N, C-alpha and C positions, 0 to 999 in steps of 0.2 A: 486345423483351426489356428488362426493367427493370434499372436499376442501383441497387444497395443499397450505400450508403457508410456505414461505421462509423468514427467518429472516436474514437480511444482504444483502445490495445491492452492494457488492464489485464485483470483477472480476467474481468469480464463481457464486454468487447469482444472479446477473443481467443477466448473460448468461443463467443460468438455467431458470429464469422467462421468458425470451424472447422466448426460444425454446419450453418450455412447453406451453406457451401461444399460439404459432402458432400450436402446435400439438394437444393440448387438450382444449384450451380455446376459440376457435373461436365460435361465436354465432351459426353458422350453424354446426350441429353435435357436440355440446359442450359436453365434457365428464367430465370436472372438472372446479372448480373455482380456479384460481391461484391468490394468494395474496402475494405481496412483501412488507415486512416491513423494513423500515430503518429510523434512526433518522434524517438523512439529507434530503434536497430537491433535491440535485444533486449528481451525481456520477462522480468521476474522477479515472482513472486507477492508482492504488496505486504506481506503480513504477515511476510515474511522479510527485509525491508530492514534490520532491525536486525542480522541475521546477516551481511549484506553489510558493514555498517558495522564490525563487529568482526573480520571476516575469517573467520568460521566458514563462510561460503559465498563462492564466487567466481563473479561474473557470467559470466566467460568459459567456465566449465565447467558451471555450474548454470542459466544463463539459456537462453531459447529465442530463437533468431534468427528474426525475422519472415519474412525473405525465404526462408530454407530451409523454414520451416514452411508458408508459403503455397504452395510448389510441391507439397507433399504433401497439402494440404487444399483445393485447388480455389478459392482466392481470390487476388486481387492485393494486393500490399503497396506503399503509397506512403509514403515517409519525408517527413515535413514537419510543420509546426506550423500549425494552423488559426488564422487571424487575422480572418476575416470570413465573412459569408454574404449572398448575394443571393437573397432569398426569391422574387422575381418570376421570375428566370432559373433558379432551382433549382440554384445552384452554390455551393460553398464555396471560400474563398480560402485558399491556403497561402503562408506566408512563404517568402522565398528561402532555400535551404539552402546554408550555407557550411561549409567545412572548418575544421580546428583553427587554421589560419593566417588565417582570415577571407576566403579566396578563395571566390567563388561557384561552387557545384557545380550548383545548379539555380535558375532564376529564380522569381519569384512565379508561382504557377500557379492555375488553376481546375479543379475537379473537379465535373462535373455529376452530379446524383442524381435518382432518382425517389422513393426512400425513404432518409431519413437517420436514423442512430442516433447520438445524442450519448452517449459513454461516456468522458468526459474526466477522470473521477475527482475527486480533491480534493487540496488542498495545506494545509500548516500555516497556522493563523490566529494571527498574532502580535498581533492587535488594535491594531496601530499603536504598540506599546510602543517607546519611544525606545531606539535602540541595538541592538535585537534583530537586525534584518536585516543590520547591519554586523558584528556580533561573534559571532553564534551559528551553529551548524550546524543544518541541517534534514535530515530523512530522508524526503523526498517522492519521491525518484527514486534509481536506482542510482548516478547520477553524484554526487549529494550524499552518498550513503552511502560511496562510494569515496573522496571527498574527506575525509570524517571519518576513514576508515580510515588514510589516509596520514598525517594529522596525529597520530592516536593512536599509530601506530608510532614516529613521530619523538619524541613525548613519552616513550613507554616507553623508547626507546633512551637518551634523556637521563637519565631516572631511574635506569636500570641502571648508568650510568657514575658516578653520584654515590655517594660512600662514606659520606655522612652519614645514610643511611637516610631521606632525604626522600621525600615521597609525591606522587603525581600526584593533583591535586584536579580533580574533574569534577562539574559541576552540570547536572542535567536538569530542565527545566521541563515539567510534565505528568505526572500520575500515572495516565494511561490505560495501555492494553496496551503501546503502543510504549515508553513511559518505563520501566515496570517490567521488561519483557523485556530492554531494552537494558542496564539496570543489572545484572541477573543475568548476562547474557552477558559483560559487561566483566570481572567477577570471574573468570569461567571462563578467558578468554583471558589474563588477567594471570598466572594460574598456569601456563598452557600455555607461555608464553614462556620459562620456566626450561629447557624441553627444547630450545628453538630459539635457543641462543646468547646468552641473557640470564639468566645464573645468579642474578643479584641480584634479579630480578623475582619478585614473588608478589602474591597478592591483598592481602597486608598493606600493600603499598606503593601501594594505591589507596584513595582516599577519595571516595565518591560521595554527593552530596546530591540527593535527589529532592524537588522542590518542587511542591506541589499547592495550587491556590487554594481548592478546596473542602474540606469537612470530612473527607474520606477518599479513599484511593486507589480507582481503578477505579469512579468514580461511576455508570457505566452498567451495572455488573454487580451481582449480589446481594451483600449485605453479608458473607455467610459467605465468599465467595471473596476479597473485599477483605481481610478479617481474616486469612485464611490466607496470602495473599500478603504482607501487611505483616509477619507473623511471620517468614516465610522470608527476606525482605529484611533484616530487622533482625539475623537470625542471621549473614548475610553481612557485616554492618557498614555497611549503607546508612543514612545519616542521612535520616530522613523528616520533611519539613517540611510539615505540613498546615495549612489555613487561612492560607496564606502567598501573598499576591498580589505578583507581580513588577511593578515600575513602571519599571524601566530596566535596561539592560545596557551594559557596557563591556568593555574588554580584560581586566579583572581579575575579572569575575564579574557578579553581579546585585545590584540594590538592591530592597529590598522595601517594601511600603506602610508597614510599621511603623517604617521608618527604619534597619533593620539591613541588613547586607551578607552575601552568600554568595560567598566568594572561590573562584575556580576557574581552573585552567589551560585547561580546555576547557569550553565551554558548549554545550548542545543544547536547542533549542526543540521540544518535542513536545506542545504544548498546543493543543487546538482544531483544527477543520478548516473549510475553506470551499471552494467551487468555484473553479477557476482564475479569476483576475481578468478575463480576456478575455471570459468568458461574459456578464458584466453589460453589456459594451459592444456585444454583438450586438443588433441592433434587433428581432429576431424574437420573443424569449422574455420571458415573465413570470418573475421571479426573486424569491427570498425574501431575507432580510437577510444571509445568508451566500453569496449568489450561486447557490444551487441553482435548477435550472429546474423550475417548477411543471408538474405533469402531471395528466392525467385518470386515472381508475382503470385504464384500459387501457394506461397508460404512454406514451400519446401526449401531446405537449406541448399546453398549453391553447390555443395559438395556431395550430397546424398539425397536422392529422391525419396528414400524411405524415412527420412527425418524431417519433421515439421517443427516450426518455431512460432510461438505466439506470445503476446504480452510485451512487457517492458524489455525483455532480453532480445527482442526481434528488431532487426534493422531492415525495414521494408520501404523501398522507394516507390512513390506513386508515379503515374505517367507524367504528371506536371513537374516532376523533379523534386517535389517536397518529400520529406521523410515522415512516416507515420509517428505522431507524438506518443510518448509513454503515458497513456491515460487508461482508466478503467474501461471507458467505452471502446477503446481500441482493442483491449484484451477480449471483451465480450464479443465484438464483431469477428475478431480473428478465430475465436473458439467456435463460433457458428460455422464459419467457412471451412475450417479444418475438419469439423465433424462431417460436412458434406463431401469434402475432398478425400477423406479416408475411405468413405463408402464407395466413391467413384473409383479410387485406386484399387480397392478390393475387387471391383467389377471390371477392371481393365478399361475404364472409360477416361475421356479427356477431363482433366481437372479445371476448376474455375479459378480465375484471378481474383485477388483481393482488392477491393476498392473501398478505402476508408471514407466513412460518412461522418462529418462533424456535426453533431446534434447540439452543439453549444457547450457552454461551461457555466458552472455554478460554484459560488464560494459561500460557505455558511459561517457566519460570525456568531456562533452560539445562539443565545436567546435574543441577541441584539438586532441582527439583520441577516438577510440572505439576498445576494445580488447575483446576476448572471445574464447570459445571453442564450437565446434558444434558436435552433434551426440554422446553424452554420455561421459563417463569418459575416462581417459587416457589409461586404460587397455583394452578398446574396440575400439581403433582406433579413438581417438579424433582428430579433425582437428583444429589447432590453427588459428584464423583469427584476423586481425586487419585492421585499416584504412578504406577505402571506403566500402570494402566488409562487414566488421563487422558493420559499420554504417547502411548499407542497411538492413542487417538482423535485427538489433536492431529496426529500424523503422518498419520493416515488422511485428514484434511481436505485436506492438501496432495496426497496421492495421488489423491484424488477430482478435484482440479483438474487434475492431470496427465492423468488419464483423459479428462476433458472436452475438453482441447485436443489430445490425441494419439490418443485411441481406446485400447481395451483392449490391443491387441497392441503397438502402438508404445510405449505408456506402460510396459508391462512391460519392454520392452527398455531404455527410458530409466532405469527404476528399477534394473535389473540393472547397467547401466553405471555409475550413480552409486554403487552399493554396491561394485563392484569398484574404482572410482576412489578411494573414501574409504579403502580398505584399503592403498593404495600411495602416496597423496599426503599432504603434511603436514596436520595436523588444523586448521590455519588458514592463510589467505593471508598471506604474509610480505613482500609487496611492494606 
C-alpha cells in the first residue's frame, strides 16, 4: 500500500486530501494511506483572511478543524512544520511541535512517503524593505489576522474614548485584492462598533491610505474592474496613492521613494507574494526568483516524478508562455488534476497535462459593492458584473470550496449552521 503525503492544508491541499481520502483511503478496499501535514490545527479559506482580521469571521466558528475533518474523510492529520526532505530515503522532516509556553509536545519527526504533494501556499513578499517585518502586520495566516484584529480593537477603543474627534490612521501597502477588500471591510466594522458599546465610533473616525507601487489598483485584473473599485473606495474615503513605492517602515508609518511620509497608527503589508522561505532551502527542487517550485505540465516537479506541486507555491508555465497566477481557482483546478494524475500514476498510465482555465475574478468590498468579470479575459468575451449578481457569485465560490472539502450533504449542514449562527451571534468578533 502506498503512502501519499500532502504538505499544506490550504484550499488545494485540503480539497485533495478530502477527495483522495474518499477514493483511496476508505477502510474497505483501501488503496493508499493519505496523510495531510499542516502547522495549524484549523483551516480557513485564504481569500477570507481579511474578514478574520476585521472580526467579520471567527476562526473558532467558521474554520475547519483538521483532526475532526480527517476522521470524516478517511485521511490522517499530522500537525507540524516541514523543515527538510531526504530524497533518497523518501521522508520529510517535521520541526518539533511546542505549546504556547515553549514546552515540547512532539519531537522532530520523519514521515515516509511514496508520493509527495507540496501545497505549502505563499506568504507576503516585503522585498527586504527596511522596517517592514518589525513594524507591519501581514495577513498570511489566521494567527496573523487575529493578531491584527486584537490590535485594531484596542486602537478603536482608544479612539472611542477620546473626545477630540481624532481619527485612527491606517496604511495598507498593496493594491491587490487583499488590500482593497481589507480597506472596505474596515469601514464597515468601524460603523458596526457603534452598536457594540463604542457610540463615538464611526467610519468618519477612520482614515485609510492604500498604497500601490504600480500605476493602478488591482494590476492583475481588467482595468474596468480596477476603475470601478477605485471609485467605490474613494466614496468611502480611502486615500489612494498609486505610483508610490515604499522604501521603509517604522512605528509611525511609511517612507516613500519620493521622500514623503504616510503617517499611520496601524500598518499592513499586503504587496507581493512568494513561496515560504524554507522551500528554497530544500535540496530537491528547482525554484524561480520568488521561491516557487518549477513543475512539468503534469504538475510533477522537474526533479522527481513522485513529487507533485499545487497552489501558490507552484511555478507552472502554460503552452502560451504565461505562468499560472497564484489564485484560489488555480489551486482548486490543480488539486483536481493531481488527484487524477496520482491515480493514473498508481496504475502506470500516462498522466494528463494541466491547462489553467480563467473563470474570471471578483472583488468584494464588504457590504458596499462587489465587482468582477466572469468567463475569462476581456479578449474572450468577459462579462462584467457588479452588485447583487456579483455578490451572489462571490459567495458561491466559497460555497463551492465548502462542497469540495465536505461533500454536498455535510456542506449543506455547515452552511445551514453558519446561517443560524449568524442570526444569533454578534455581527463581528469583539474579543
